[in-house]
C-alpha positions, 0 to 999 in steps of 0.5 A: 500499500502506498502512503504519501502526504497530499496538500491542497491550498486552503479555500477558506475566505479570510474577509467578508468581501470574498477577496482574500483566501487563506491559501495555507497548505491544507493537509488531506486527511483522507480521500474517498469517492462519492457517488453522484448522478454524473458519476463518481467524484473524487473527494477529500477531508482537509484541514489547514493550520489556521483550523479551517476544515472542509469535506467534499469533492476535490474540484470544489476544494481546489481554487483555480489559478488566477492568470496574471493581469497583463497591461494589454487586458488592464487598459481600456480599449482605444477609440475605434475599438470595442463594440460596434453600433447595431444597425 
């Protein structure tokens, strides 16, 4: 039997606005499979050092990586670009 430690970033929100996440490494205590109408879901029970505990599908426990904002996407469109008026 293989045994290894697995960590996920803690998905807990740290403020009321939902802008800041805990992000500390959360230890996976156990992994299991849940049945659903769409098929089996890989699930886990995790906890972080701040005391946040979660239990559910791994897809719901992981926070997608946010792409870094580029200068091009951060600037407003110049005149002549953007939406065209409807005929």
